[in-house]
C-alpha positions as CSV (number, residue, x, y, z in Angstrom):
1,M,-0.1,0.0,0.0
2,H,1.4,3.5,-0.9
3,H,1.2,6.1,1.9
4,N,-1.5,7.9,-0.5
5,E,-3.4,5.2,-0.7
6,P,-6.5,4.2,1.6
7,A,-5.7,1.2,3.6
8,K,-8.5,-1.8,2.5
9,V,-10.5,-3.4,5.1
10,L,-13.0,-5.7,5.8
11,L,-15.9,-5.0,7.8
12,A,-17.3,-7.7,10.4
13,W,-20.9,-7.4,9.5
14,S,-24.0,-8.6,11.3
15,G,-26.5,-6.0,9.8
16,G,-27.1,-4.5,12.8
17,K,-26.6,-0.9,14.5
18,D,-23.0,-1.1,15.7
19,S,-22.0,-2.6,12.2
20,M,-23.8,0.1,10.4
21,L,-22.3,3.4,12.2
22,A,-18.7,1.7,11.7
23,L,-19.2,1.5,8.3
24,H,-20.3,4.9,8.5
25,A,-16.9,5.9,10.3
26,L,-15.0,3.8,7.7
27,Q,-16.8,5.2,4.6
28,T,-16.5,9.0,5.7
29,D,-12.7,8.4,6.9
30,P,-10.0,8.7,4.1
31,R,-7.7,6.9,5.7
32,Y,-10.1,3.3,4.5
33,E,-11.7,1.8,1.7
34,V,-14.3,-1.0,3.0
35,V,-13.7,-3.9,0.6
36,A,-16.5,-6.4,1.8
37,L,-18.9,-7.1,4.6
38,L,-18.0,-10.3,6.1
39,T,-21.0,-12.0,7.9
40,T,-21.3,-15.3,9.6
41,L,-24.4,-17.4,9.0
42,V,-25.7,-21.0,10.0
43,Q,-25.4,-23.4,7.0
44,E,-27.7,-25.0,7.7
45,Y,-30.9,-22.4,8.1
46,R,-29.1,-19.5,6.4
47,R,-30.0,-16.9,8.9
48,I,-27.6,-14.8,10.3
49,S,-25.7,-16.2,13.9
50,H,-27.2,-14.6,16.8
51,H,-29.7,-12.3,15.1
52,G,-31.3,-14.7,13.3
53,V,-31.9,-12.5,10.0
54,R,-32.5,-14.3,6.7
55,E,-30.0,-14.3,4.1
56,P,-32.3,-13.0,1.4
57,L,-32.6,-10.0,3.9
58,L,-28.6,-9.7,4.0
59,E,-28.3,-10.0,1.0
60,Q,-30.8,-7.1,-0.1
61,Q,-28.8,-5.2,2.9
62,A,-25.5,-5.3,1.4
63,A,-26.7,-4.3,-2.5
64,A,-28.6,-1.4,-0.9
65,L,-25.4,-0.4,0.4
66,G,-23.4,-1.3,-2.7
67,L,-20.8,-3.3,-1.0
68,P,-19.9,-7.0,-1.9
69,L,-20.9,-9.3,0.9
70,E,-18.6,-12.4,2.0
71,K,-20.5,-15.0,3.7
72,V,-18.9,-17.5,5.8
73,Y,-21.4,-20.5,6.5
74,L,-21.0,-22.1,10.4
75,P,-22.8,-25.9,11.2
76,A,-25.9,-25.0,13.6
77,S,-24.6,-27.2,16.1
78,S,-22.0,-28.4,18.2
79,C,-19.4,-25.7,16.4
80,T,-16.6,-25.3,18.6
81,N,-14.5,-22.1,19.1
82,A,-12.1,-24.2,16.9
83,Q,-14.0,-25.0,14.2
84,Y,-15.4,-21.1,14.1
85,E,-11.5,-19.9,14.0
86,A,-10.6,-22.5,11.3
87,C,-13.5,-21.3,9.2
88,M,-12.8,-17.5,9.7
89,E,-8.6,-18.0,9.1
90,R,-9.4,-19.6,5.7
91,V,-11.7,-16.4,4.4
92,L,-9.5,-13.9,6.4
93,T,-5.9,-15.5,4.8
94,R,-7.3,-15.4,1.3
95,Y,-7.9,-11.5,1.6
96,A,-4.5,-10.6,3.6
97,A,-3.1,-12.2,0.4
98,S,-5.3,-9.8,-1.5
99,G,-3.6,-6.8,-0.1
100,V,-6.4,-6.3,3.2
101,H,-4.8,-4.2,5.5
102,G,-7.3,-5.0,8.3
103,V,-10.8,-6.0,9.8
104,A,-13.2,-3.7,11.3
105,H,-15.4,-4.8,14.3
106,G,-18.5,-2.4,15.8
107,D,-17.5,-3.6,19.6
108,I,-17.7,-0.6,22.1
109,F,-16.4,-1.8,25.3
110,L,-15.4,-5.5,25.7
111,A,-12.1,-5.8,26.3
112,D,-11.9,-10.0,26.7
113,L,-13.7,-10.2,23.0
114,R,-11.0,-7.2,21.5
115,A,-8.0,-9.1,22.9
116,Y,-9.9,-12.2,21.2
117,R,-10.5,-10.8,17.7
118,E,-6.8,-9.2,18.0
119,R,-5.0,-12.4,18.7
120,N,-6.8,-14.2,15.6
121,L,-6.4,-11.4,13.1
122,A,-2.6,-11.7,14.4
123,K,-2.1,-15.4,13.4
124,V,-3.0,-13.8,9.1
125,D,-1.4,-10.7,9.8
126,L,-4.2,-8.6,9.9
127,Q,-4.9,-5.4,12.2
128,G,-8.0,-4.9,14.3
129,L,-10.0,-1.7,13.9
130,F,-12.7,-0.8,16.3
131,P,-14.4,2.4,15.2
132,L,-16.5,2.8,18.2
133,W,-14.2,1.9,20.8
134,G,-14.5,3.6,24.2
135,R,-17.9,5.6,23.2
136,A,-20.9,6.2,25.4
137,P,-23.8,3.6,24.6
138,R,-26.3,6.2,25.1
139,E,-24.1,8.9,22.8
140,I,-24.1,5.7,20.0
141,I,-28.0,5.6,20.1
142,Q,-28.4,9.2,19.9
143,Q,-25.7,9.4,17.0
144,F,-27.6,6.5,15.1
145,E,-31.3,7.8,15.2
146,A,-29.4,11.5,14.4
147,L,-27.5,10.4,11.2
148,G,-31.1,8.5,9.9
149,Y,-30.4,5.5,10.3
150,R,-33.3,3.1,11.0
151,A,-33.6,-0.3,12.4
152,Y,-36.1,-2.6,14.0
153,L,-35.2,-5.1,17.4
154,C,-34.8,-8.8,15.8
155,C,-33.7,-10.5,18.8
156,V,-33.6,-10.4,22.5
157,D,-32.3,-12.2,25.4
158,A,-35.3,-13.7,27.1
159,A,-33.8,-13.5,30.6
160,K,-33.3,-9.0,30.0
161,L,-36.2,-8.1,27.4
162,G,-39.8,-9.7,26.8
163,P,-40.8,-10.6,23.3
164,E,-42.6,-7.2,23.3
165,F,-39.4,-5.5,22.1
166,L,-39.0,-7.7,19.4
167,G,-39.7,-5.2,15.9
168,C,-39.5,-2.0,18.0
169,E,-37.7,0.8,16.2
170,L,-34.5,1.7,17.7
171,G,-34.0,4.8,19.2
172,T,-33.7,7.3,22.2
173,D,-37.4,6.5,22.9
174,L,-36.6,2.9,23.2
175,L,-33.7,3.6,25.7
176,D,-36.1,4.8,28.2
177,M,-37.9,1.9,27.9
178,L,-35.1,-0.4,28.7
179,P,-34.7,-1.9,32.1
180,P,-31.7,-0.2,34.1
181,Q,-29.7,-3.1,33.8
182,V,-29.9,-3.7,30.1
183,D,-27.0,-1.4,28.3
184,P,-28.3,1.0,26.3
185,C,-26.5,-0.9,23.0
186,G,-27.2,-4.3,23.8
187,E,-23.3,-4.8,24.1
188,Y,-24.1,-7.5,26.5
189,G,-26.2,-9.4,23.8
190,E,-29.1,-8.1,25.7
191,Y,-30.4,-7.4,22.1
192,H,-29.7,-7.4,18.4
193,T,-30.7,-4.9,15.5
194,F,-31.4,-4.9,11.8
195,V,-30.7,-2.2,9.8
196,Y,-33.2,-1.4,6.8
197,A,-32.7,2.4,5.7
198,G,-30.1,5.3,6.1
199,P,-27.9,7.5,4.5
200,L,-25.3,4.9,3.0
201,F,-28.4,2.8,1.8
202,Q,-28.8,3.7,-1.9
203,R,-32.6,2.5,-1.2
204,P,-34.5,1.8,1.9
205,L,-35.4,-2.0,2.4
206,A,-39.0,-3.2,2.5
207,I,-39.8,-5.4,5.3
208,T,-42.7,-7.1,6.9
209,Q,-42.2,-8.5,10.5
210,G,-43.6,-12.2,10.8
211,E,-43.8,-15.0,13.2
212,R,-42.5,-14.5,16.9
213,V,-40.1,-17.5,18.1
214,S,-38.9,-18.2,21.6
215,R,-35.8,-20.9,21.7
216,D,-32.7,-21.5,23.4
217,G,-32.8,-18.7,25.9
218,R,-33.4,-15.9,23.2
219,H,-36.7,-14.0,21.7
220,F,-36.6,-13.3,17.9
221,I,-38.6,-12.1,15.4
222,D,-38.6,-13.3,11.6
223,L,-38.3,-10.3,9.6
224,L,-39.2,-11.1,6.0
225,P,-38.6,-9.0,2.7
226,M,-41.8,-7.9,1.4
227,A,-42.7,-10.1,-1.9
228,Q,-40.5,-12.7,-1.1
229,P,-40.0,-15.8,-2.6
230,P,-42.0,-18.9,-1.4
231,E,-38.9,-20.7,-0.5
232,Y,-38.0,-18.2,2.0
233,Q,-41.6,-18.5,3.6
234,T,-42.0,-21.7,5.6
235,N,-37.9,-21.5,6.7
236,I,-38.4,-22.6,10.7
237,L,-36.6,-19.8,12.5
238,N,-33.4,-21.7,14.5
239,P,-30.7,-19.0,14.1
240,T,-28.9,-19.8,17.4
241,Q,-24.9,-20.1,17.4
242,E,-24.4,-20.7,21.1
243,A,-21.0,-22.5,20.7
244,V,-19.4,-19.8,19.3
245,P,-20.2,-16.7,21.8
246,Q,-17.7,-14.8,19.3
247,N,-20.0,-13.1,17.1
248,T,-18.2,-11.7,14.1
249,A,-18.9,-8.4,14.5
250,G,-20.8,-6.4,17.1
251,D,-24.5,-5.9,17.0
């Protein structure tokens, strides 16, 4: 990389608010060029790990953002951290060989998770970037709303939040409804989101809210692309990846 060229980076992408604000920060920083969004999905169910969002919506989201999408499929059950790391290492090695400098994440303050990511990236000579690191969670939500991004809550931890939060719009109004023990950004996995509109989108996504399902200690809402093909209408919701606590992205 020449000194006057932006560093090429991958963005670990969950489709949620933290990923979105990390992308916004990178896209407005001339030092970086985002070459692709990197997302892990549960192979058997074709849904985003932890979030449970359908693959077609993920693809529509990436297309609306005008960015390539690199998908990594993980087994739905008995996926160990070692298997997860091996899957990721194969993909990241390929990108490192193509001149990619690092991988950005939407993490905010979990130091052990950041250290885990940095150790794995160092194995393939990639740097970790954390555009949101150290920022106040409430301030992050305020910026998300002020910039004009829109997102739905797609998954909540059943021990922390009830199913009535599913499908709610993310914003400062929602923060006032959260119990005091819930981090405003859901940094401990209290909730996950899916972003469907905002300034970097070429067009907003048309989404309808479907079935609500509770399983494995979480509540999920099935977000559906409008006029979706029939083969996506009956996919049973089973998005969890409990054996891999290290989500690829932030929320």
